[in-house]
C-alpha positions as protocol buffer text, in pm:
chain_id: "A"
residue {
  index: 1
  type: MET
  ca { x: 11542 y: 10118 z: 11462 }
}
residue {
  index: 2
  type: LEU
  ca { x: 11275 y: 9898 z: 11227 }
}
residue {
  index: 3
  type: PRO
  ca { x: 11258 y: 9531 z: 11123 }
}
residue {
  index: 4
  type: GLU
  ca { x: 11506 y: 9376 z: 10975 }
}
residue {
  index: 5
  type: TRP
  ca { x: 11299 y: 9266 z: 10741 }
}
residue {
  index: 6
  type: LEU
  ca { x: 11206 y: 9561 z: 10604 }
}
residue {
  index: 7
  type: ASP
  ca { x: 11547 y: 9701 z: 10445 }
}
residue {
  index: 8
  type: PRO
  ca { x: 11620 y: 9977 z: 10175 }
}
residue {
  index: 9
  type: ALA
  ca { x: 11446 y: 9798 z: 9832 }
}
residue {
  index: 10
  type: SER
  ca { x: 11119 y: 9664 z: 10036 }
}
residue {
  index: 11
  type: LEU
  ca { x: 11135 y: 10014 z: 10160 }
}
residue {
  index: 12
  type: GLN
  ca { x: 11164 y: 10201 z: 9835 }
}
residue {
  index: 13
  type: TRP
  ca { x: 10762 y: 10014 z: 9738 }
}
residue {
  index: 14
  type: VAL
  ca { x: 10695 y: 10070 z: 10075 }
}
residue {
  index: 15
  type: ILE
  ca { x: 10686 y: 10399 z: 10023 }
}
residue {
  index: 16
  type: LEU
  ca { x: 10598 y: 10413 z: 9629 }
}
residue {
  index: 17
  type: GLY
  ca { x: 10330 y: 10257 z: 9737 }
}
residue {
  index: 18
  type: SER
  ca { x: 10264 y: 10544 z: 10005 }
}
residue {
  index: 19
  type: ILE
  ca { x: 10331 y: 10766 z: 9766 }
}
residue {
  index: 20
  type: GLY
  ca { x: 10024 y: 10612 z: 9545 }
}
residue {
  index: 21
  type: PHE
  ca { x: 9830 y: 10586 z: 9825 }
}
residue {
  index: 22
  type: VAL
  ca { x: 9873 y: 10982 z: 9869 }
}
residue {
  index: 23
  type: VAL
  ca { x: 9787 y: 11091 z: 9504 }
}
residue {
  index: 24
  type: TYR
  ca { x: 9407 y: 10858 z: 9536 }
}
residue {
  index: 25
  type: VAL
  ca { x: 9379 y: 11115 z: 9885 }
}
residue {
  index: 26
  type: MET
  ca { x: 9459 y: 11375 z: 9636 }
}
residue {
  index: 27
  type: PHE
  ca { x: 9162 y: 11244 z: 9383 }
}
residue {
  index: 28
  type: LEU
  ca { x: 8953 y: 11215 z: 9631 }
}
residue {
  index: 29
  type: VAL
  ca { x: 8975 y: 11610 z: 9792 }
}
residue {
  index: 30
  type: ALA
  ca { x: 8958 y: 11727 z: 9402 }
}
residue {
  index: 31
  type: ARG
  ca { x: 8607 y: 11560 z: 9345 }
}
residue {
  index: 32
  type: PHE
  ca { x: 8438 y: 11614 z: 9698 }
}
residue {
  index: 33
  type: VAL
  ca { x: 8626 y: 11894 z: 9874 }
}
residue {
  index: 34
  type: GLN
  ca { x: 8357 y: 12186 z: 9783 }
}
residue {
  index: 35
  type: LYS
  ca { x: 8566 y: 12515 z: 9987 }
}
residue {
  index: 36
  type: ALA
  ca { x: 8836 y: 12606 z: 9842 }
}
residue {
  index: 37
  type: ILE
  ca { x: 9057 y: 12678 z: 10052 }
}
residue {
  index: 38
  type: THR
  ca { x: 9042 y: 12369 z: 10151 }
}
residue {
  index: 39
  type: LYS
  ca { x: 9079 y: 12196 z: 9905 }
}
residue {
  index: 40
  type: PHE
  ca { x: 9372 y: 12404 z: 9814 }
}
residue {
  index: 41
  type: LEU
  ca { x: 9514 y: 12368 z: 10169 }
}
residue {
  index: 42
  type: LEU
  ca { x: 9460 y: 12047 z: 10240 }
}
residue {
  index: 43
  type: PHE
  ca { x: 9666 y: 11962 z: 9804 }
}
residue {
  index: 44
  type: VAL
  ca { x: 9963 y: 12149 z: 9944 }
}
residue {
  index: 45
  type: VAL
  ca { x: 9982 y: 11948 z: 10238 }
}
residue {
  index: 46
  type: LEU
  ca { x: 9946 y: 11632 z: 10089 }
}
residue {
  index: 47
  type: ALA
  ca { x: 10220 y: 11765 z: 9848 }
}
residue {
  index: 48
  type: GLY
  ca { x: 10429 y: 11863 z: 10084 }
}
residue {
  index: 49
  type: VAL
  ca { x: 10413 y: 11472 z: 10204 }
}
residue {
  index: 50
  type: GLY
  ca { x: 10474 y: 11290 z: 9805 }
}
residue {
  index: 51
  type: LEU
  ca { x: 10782 y: 11576 z: 9794 }
}
residue {
  index: 52
  type: SER
  ca { x: 10887 y: 11425 z: 10156 }
}
residue {
  index: 53
  type: LEU
  ca { x: 10830 y: 11040 z: 10027 }
}
residue {
  index: 54
  type: TRP
  ca { x: 11003 y: 11130 z: 9746 }
}
residue {
  index: 55
  type: ILE
  ca { x: 11285 y: 11247 z: 9865 }
}
residue {
  index: 56
  type: GLN
  ca { x: 11333 y: 10992 z: 10091 }
}
residue {
  index: 57
  type: ARG
  ca { x: 11236 y: 10706 z: 9886 }
}
residue {
  index: 58
  type: GLU
  ca { x: 11606 y: 10870 z: 9668 }
}
residue {
  index: 59
  type: ASP
  ca { x: 11793 y: 10910 z: 9955 }
}
residue {
  index: 60
  type: LEU
  ca { x: 11764 y: 10516 z: 10041 }
}
residue {
  index: 61
  type: GLN
  ca { x: 11895 y: 10425 z: 9683 }
}
residue {
  index: 62
  type: ASP
  ca { x: 12184 y: 10667 z: 9755 }
}
residue {
  index: 63
  type: CYS
  ca { x: 12303 y: 10539 z: 10131 }
}
residue {
  index: 64
  type: VAL
  ca { x: 12358 y: 10137 z: 10046 }
}
residue {
  index: 65
  type: ASP
  ca { x: 12696 y: 10330 z: 9922 }
}
residue {
  index: 66
  type: THR
  ca { x: 12724 y: 10591 z: 10200 }
}
residue {
  index: 67
  type: CYS
  ca { x: 12715 y: 10268 z: 10461 }
}
residue {
  index: 68
  type: GLU
  ca { x: 12393 y: 10461 z: 10661 }
}
residue {
  index: 69
  type: CYS
  ca { x: 12098 y: 10412 z: 10572 }
}
residue {
  index: 70
  type: ALA
  ca { x: 11752 y: 10646 z: 10724 }
}
residue {
  index: 71
  type: ILE
  ca { x: 11464 y: 10761 z: 10703 }
}
residue {
  index: 72
  type: TYR
  ca { x: 11297 y: 11020 z: 10855 }
}
residue {
  index: 73
  type: GLY
  ca { x: 11544 y: 10943 z: 11119 }
}
residue {
  index: 74
  type: ALA
  ca { x: 11454 y: 10523 z: 11183 }
}
residue {
  index: 75
  type: THR
  ca { x: 11772 y: 10353 z: 11104 }
}
residue {
  index: 76
  type: VAL
  ca { x: 11769 y: 10072 z: 10857 }
}
residue {
  index: 77
  type: ASP
  ca { x: 11937 y: 9785 z: 10846 }
}
residue {
  index: 78
  type: ILE
  ca { x: 12144 y: 9671 z: 10507 }
}
residue {
  index: 79
  type: PRO
  ca { x: 12146 y: 9318 z: 10412 }
}
residue {
  index: 80
  type: ASP
  ca { x: 12441 y: 9126 z: 10349 }
}
residue {
  index: 81
  type: ASP
  ca { x: 12396 y: 9010 z: 10010 }
}
residue {
  index: 82
  type: VAL
  ca { x: 12422 y: 9392 z: 9946 }
}
residue {
  index: 83
  type: LEU
  ca { x: 12548 y: 9609 z: 10149 }
}
residue {
  index: 84
  type: PRO
  ca { x: 12967 y: 9670 z: 10033 }
}
residue {
  index: 85
  type: VAL
  ca { x: 13336 y: 9515 z: 10128 }
}
residue {
  index: 86
  type: GLU
  ca { x: 13386 y: 9842 z: 10290 }
}
residue {
  index: 87
  type: CYS
  ca { x: 13114 y: 9881 z: 10463 }
}
residue {
  index: 88
  type: ARG
  ca { x: 13176 y: 9551 z: 10665 }
}
């Protein structure tokens, strides 16, 4: 279970920051890695991580409506002011 201060809204910003970091690392790989196969494999892995983060971010947008939030299997607490009435 994630800490209570880490709600779905703040997690979306954390995920966006993480995606930005992955893009930055992809730039570094493109700039400094010399071998083509290594560069390609690193790009595939980093693109997979970025896609996975984006999918988790989209799931967080919908989870308040379903009354259950989780990111990579860890439960995320929904604040009471955002929680729909039928979920209380």
